[in-house]
N, CA, C and O atoms as a GROMACS GRO file, in nm:
protein
  256
    1MET      N    1   0.079  -0.114  -0.011
    1MET     CA    2   0.003   0.012   0.008
    1MET      C    3   0.104   0.142  -0.012
    1MET      O    4   0.217   0.156   0.033
    2LYS      N    5   0.038   0.217  -0.082
    2LYS     CA    6   0.095   0.351  -0.067
    2LYS      C    7   0.005   0.456  -0.004
    2LYS      O    8  -0.108   0.436   0.041
    3TRP      N    9   0.072   0.573  -0.006
    3TRP     CA   10  -0.025   0.686   0.100
    3TRP      C   11  -0.152   0.700  -0.006
    3TRP      O   12  -0.260   0.729   0.044
    4THR      N   13  -0.146   0.686  -0.121
    4THR     CA   14  -0.252   0.747  -0.226
    4THR      C   15  -0.353   0.627  -0.205
    4THR      O   16  -0.467   0.646  -0.246
    5ASP      N   17  -0.326   0.511  -0.147
    5ASP     CA   18  -0.448   0.409  -0.130
    5ASP      C   19  -0.555   0.438  -0.038
    5ASP      O   20  -0.619   0.355   0.026
    6SER      N   21  -0.566   0.554  -0.036
    6SER     CA   22  -0.676   0.595   0.074
    6SER      C   23  -0.776   0.497   0.152
    6SER      O   24  -0.782   0.464   0.271
    7ARG      N   25  -0.854   0.463   0.038
    7ARG     CA   26  -0.968   0.346   0.041
    7ARG      C   27  -0.933   0.226   0.141
    7ARG      O   28  -0.987   0.189   0.245
    8GLU      N   29  -0.812   0.178   0.064
    8GLU     CA   30  -0.754   0.039   0.093
    8GLU      C   31  -0.685   0.052   0.236
    8GLU      O   32  -0.688  -0.045   0.311
    9ILE      N   33  -0.618   0.182   0.278
    9ILE     CA   34  -0.586   0.216   0.416
    9ILE      C   35  -0.680   0.231   0.502
    9ILE      O   36  -0.663   0.189   0.617
   10ALA      N   37  -0.816   0.302   0.459
   10ALA     CA   38  -0.915   0.313   0.544
   10ALA      C   39  -0.981   0.175   0.604
   10ALA      O   40  -1.014   0.149   0.720
   11ILE      N   41  -0.988   0.098   0.487
   11ILE     CA   42  -1.044  -0.057   0.530
   11ILE      C   43  -0.958  -0.116   0.608
   11ILE      O   44  -1.008  -0.190   0.693
   12ALA      N   45  -0.832  -0.105   0.606
   12ALA     CA   46  -0.722  -0.190   0.671
   12ALA      C   47  -0.737  -0.116   0.830
   12ALA      O   48  -0.742  -0.188   0.930
   13LEU      N   49  -0.743   0.011   0.838
   13LEU     CA   50  -0.749   0.078   0.963
   13LEU      C   51  -0.869   0.049   1.049
   13LEU      O   52  -0.853   0.036   1.170
   14ALA      N   53  -0.992   0.039   0.993
   14ALA     CA   54  -1.127  -0.012   1.032
   14ALA      C   55  -1.113  -0.156   1.086
   14ALA      O   56  -1.157  -0.187   1.197
   15ASP      N   57  -1.045  -0.246   0.997
   15ASP     CA   58  -1.024  -0.388   1.049
   15ASP      C   59  -0.932  -0.361   1.167
   15ASP      O   60  -0.988  -0.398   1.271
   16THR      N   61  -0.846  -0.325   1.182
   16THR     CA   62  -0.716  -0.310   1.271
   16THR      C   63  -0.775  -0.266   1.398
   16THR      O   64  -0.769  -0.347   1.491
   17HIS      N   65  -0.841  -0.134   1.421
   17HIS     CA   66  -0.889  -0.054   1.513
   17HIS      C   67  -1.047  -0.049   1.519
   17HIS      O   68  -1.108   0.058   1.512
   18PRO      N   69  -1.098  -0.149   1.530
   18PRO     CA   70  -1.251  -0.145   1.505
   18PRO      C   71  -1.324  -0.064   1.622
   18PRO      O   72  -1.440  -0.030   1.603
   19ASP      N   73  -1.274  -0.040   1.717
   19ASP     CA   74  -1.338   0.046   1.850
   19ASP      C   75  -1.320   0.201   1.837
   19ASP      O   76  -1.374   0.286   1.908
   20VAL      N   77  -1.234   0.220   1.733
   20VAL     CA   78  -1.168   0.364   1.725
   20VAL      C   79  -1.265   0.448   1.642
   20VAL      O   80  -1.302   0.410   1.531
   21ASP      N   81  -1.312   0.582   1.705
   21ASP     CA   82  -1.393   0.645   1.619
   21ASP      C   83  -1.288   0.735   1.529
   21ASP      O   84  -1.212   0.812   1.587
   22PRO      N   85  -1.288   0.723   1.390
   22PRO     CA   86  -1.221   0.782   1.307
   22PRO      C   87  -1.199   0.935   1.334
   22PRO      O   88  -1.093   0.995   1.319
   23LYS      N   89  -1.326   0.991   1.378
   23LYS     CA   90  -1.319   1.140   1.397
   23LYS      C   91  -1.228   1.193   1.510
   23LYS      O   92  -1.198   1.312   1.512
   24SER      N   93  -1.185   1.107   1.605
   24SER     CA   94  -1.132   1.113   1.746
   24SER      C   95  -0.977   1.114   1.717
   24SER      O   96  -0.904   1.172   1.798
   25ILE      N   97  -0.922   1.054   1.606
   25ILE     CA   98  -0.774   1.025   1.609
   25ILE      C   99  -0.724   1.147   1.529
   25ILE      O  100  -0.776   1.198   1.429
   26ASN      N  101  -0.606   1.184   1.598
   26ASN     CA  102  -0.482   1.306   1.554
   26ASN      C  103  -0.413   1.245   1.441
   26ASN      O  104  -0.397   1.126   1.412
   27PHE      N  105  -0.375   1.360   1.382
   27PHE     CA  106  -0.291   1.307   1.263
   27PHE      C  107  -0.160   1.224   1.267
   27PHE      O  108  -0.114   1.146   1.183
   28VAL      N  109  -0.107   1.270   1.405
   28VAL     CA  110   0.028   1.231   1.434
   28VAL      C  111  -0.006   1.046   1.459
   28VAL      O  112   0.067   0.960   1.409
   29ASP      N  113  -0.096   1.023   1.523
   29ASP     CA  114  -0.150   0.874   1.565
   29ASP      C  115  -0.175   0.829   1.436
   29ASP      O  116  -0.108   0.734   1.396
   30LEU      N  117  -0.276   0.890   1.350
   30LEU     CA  118  -0.290   0.829   1.208
   30LEU      C  119  -0.186   0.790   1.137
   30LEU      O  120  -0.172   0.680   1.084
   31MET      N  121  -0.098   0.895   1.136
   31MET     CA  122   0.011   0.845   1.030
   31MET      C  123   0.097   0.717   1.101
   31MET      O  124   0.130   0.620   1.033
   32LYS      N  125   0.123   0.726   1.218
   32LYS     CA  126   0.181   0.626   1.292
   32LYS      C  127   0.100   0.462   1.257
   32LYS      O  128   0.153   0.354   1.234
   33TRP      N  129  -0.025   0.496   1.262
   33TRP     CA  130  -0.112   0.340   1.252
   33TRP      C  131  -0.097   0.319   1.103
   33TRP      O  132  -0.070   0.205   1.065
   34VAL      N  133  -0.110   0.407   1.024
   34VAL     CA  134  -0.093   0.378   0.863
   34VAL      C  135   0.040   0.317   0.836
   34VAL      O  136   0.049   0.226   0.754
   35MET      N  137   0.146   0.363   0.902
   35MET     CA  138   0.283   0.307   0.869
   35MET      C  139   0.303   0.183   0.944
   35MET      O  140   0.403   0.116   0.919
   36ALA      N  141   0.210   0.139   1.043
   36ALA     CA  142   0.208   0.018   1.100
   36ALA      C  143   0.137  -0.090   1.040
   36ALA      O  144   0.140  -0.203   1.090
   37LEU      N  145   0.074  -0.064   0.938
   37LEU     CA  146  -0.032  -0.150   0.877
   37LEU      C  147   0.062  -0.261   0.794
   37LEU      O  148   0.163  -0.226   0.733
   38GLU      N  149   0.028  -0.365   0.798
   38GLU     CA  150   0.095  -0.491   0.732
   38GLU      C  151   0.046  -0.457   0.561
   38GLU      O  152  -0.066  -0.434   0.515
   39GLY      N  153   0.167  -0.463   0.501
   39GLY     CA  154   0.145  -0.416   0.357
   39GLY      C  155   0.182  -0.297   0.306
   39GLY      O  156   0.215  -0.282   0.189
   40PHE      N  157   0.177  -0.192   0.404
   40PHE     CA  158   0.200  -0.060   0.389
   40PHE      C  159   0.363  -0.047   0.366
   40PHE      O  160   0.440  -0.092   0.450
   41ASN      N  161   0.405   0.010   0.261
   41ASN     CA  162   0.561   0.035   0.237
   41ASN      C  163   0.587   0.172   0.151
   41ASN      O  164   0.661   0.172   0.052
   42ASP      N  165   0.526   0.277   0.196
   42ASP     CA  166   0.567   0.401   0.133
   42ASP      C  167   0.654   0.476   0.229
   42ASP      O  168   0.673   0.442   0.346
   43ASP      N  169   0.708   0.587   0.165
   43ASP     CA  170   0.787   0.685   0.260
   43ASP      C  171   0.716   0.785   0.326
   43ASP      O  172   0.630   0.857   0.276
   44PRO      N  173   0.760   0.785   0.449
   44PRO     CA  174   0.683   0.859   0.539
   44PRO      C  175   0.700   1.036   0.475
   44PRO      O  176   0.604   1.110   0.495
   45LYS      N  177   0.794   1.078   0.417
   45LYS     CA  178   0.812   1.186   0.346
   45LYS      C  179   0.714   1.220   0.262
   45LYS      O  180   0.694   1.338   0.234
   46HIS      N  181   0.637   1.114   0.207
   46HIS     CA  182   0.532   1.147   0.095
   46HIS      C  183   0.392   1.182   0.169
   46HIS      O  184   0.293   1.223   0.109
   47CYS      N  185   0.398   1.166   0.274
   47CYS     CA  186   0.264   1.178   0.363
   47CYS      C  187   0.263   1.352   0.376
   47CYS      O  188   0.362   1.425   0.375
   48GLY      N  189   0.121   1.391   0.389
   48GLY     CA  190   0.101   1.525   0.416
   48GLY      C  191  -0.049   1.537   0.484
   48GLY      O  192  -0.124   1.440   0.495
   49GLU      N  193  -0.078   1.658   0.523
   49GLU     CA  194  -0.207   1.675   0.588
   49GLU      C  195  -0.352   1.646   0.493
   49GLU      O  196  -0.462   1.612   0.538
   50ARG      N  197  -0.313   1.671   0.349
   50ARG     CA  198  -0.400   1.637   0.273
   50ARG      C  199  -0.437   1.455   0.265
   50ARG      O  200  -0.545   1.397   0.273
   51ILE      N  201  -0.334   1.416   0.250
   51ILE     CA  202  -0.317   1.268   0.247
   51ILE      C  203  -0.399   1.209   0.362
   51ILE      O  204  -0.493   1.131   0.347
   52LEU      N  205  -0.352   1.256   0.479
   52LEU     CA  206  -0.408   1.209   0.601
   52LEU      C  207  -0.579   1.253   0.632
   52LEU      O  208  -0.653   1.189   0.707
   53GLU      N  209  -0.611   1.353   0.571
   53GLU     CA  210  -0.761   1.412   0.574
   53GLU      C  211  -0.826   1.289   0.478
   53GLU      O  212  -0.920   1.222   0.521
   54ALA      N  213  -0.776   1.270   0.364
   54ALA     CA  214  -0.847   1.184   0.264
   54ALA      C  215  -0.852   1.060   0.328
   54ALA      O  216  -0.967   1.015   0.321
   55ILE      N  217  -0.774   0.984   0.390
   55ILE     CA  218  -0.745   0.876   0.470
   55ILE      C  219  -0.858   0.869   0.568
   55ILE      O  220  -0.936   0.773   0.567
   56GLN      N  221  -0.870   0.973   0.659
   56GLN     CA  222  -0.968   0.998   0.740
   56GLN      C  223  -1.102   0.986   0.677
   56GLN      O  224  -1.177   0.891   0.703
   57MET      N  225  -1.129   1.075   0.600
   57MET     CA  226  -1.249   1.086   0.534
   57MET      C  227  -1.295   0.929   0.484
   57MET      O  228  -1.404   0.878   0.513
   58CYS      N  229  -1.206   0.875   0.416
   58CYS     CA  230  -1.253   0.710   0.382
   58CYS      C  231  -1.288   0.629   0.486
   58CYS      O  232  -1.386   0.555   0.480
   59TRP      N  233  -1.209   0.637   0.588
   59TRP     CA  234  -1.241   0.558   0.712
   59TRP      C  235  -1.355   0.593   0.793
   59TRP      O  236  -1.411   0.502   0.855
   60MET      N  237  -1.410   0.745   0.805
   60MET     CA  238  -1.519   0.758   0.831
   60MET      C  239  -1.640   0.720   0.750
   60MET      O  240  -1.748   0.718   0.809
   61ASP      N  241  -1.634   0.688   0.613
   61ASP     CA  242  -1.727   0.630   0.537
   61ASP      C  243  -1.746   0.505   0.567
   61ASP      O  244  -1.856   0.451   0.574
   62GLU      N  245  -1.594   0.432   0.592
   62GLU     CA  246  -1.594   0.298   0.626
   62GLU      C  247  -1.691   0.283   0.744
   62GLU      O  248  -1.776   0.194   0.734
   63ALA      N  249  -1.690   0.348   0.840
   63ALA     CA  250  -1.734   0.329   0.968
   63ALA      C  251  -1.896   0.355   0.971
   63ALA      O  252  -1.960   0.316   1.069
   64GLU      N  253  -1.948   0.410   0.880
   64GLU     CA  254  -2.093   0.424   0.880
   64GLU      C  255  -2.163   0.315   0.827
   64GLU      O  256  -2.286   0.317   0.822
   0.00000   0.00000   0.00000
């Protein structure tokens, strides 16, 4: 997975952290959690606020 795989990352996060409200997570923790996902292999330098927002929005969609 790469940073641009927002939907795939969101699904993995929902599976890995089922009890977490995606609206409540801060971007620092979100970035750490994404980098810890199995199959994630992208450079942390390629991540920014817009990418994290996109991941968070997809995760919120998955949670609904």
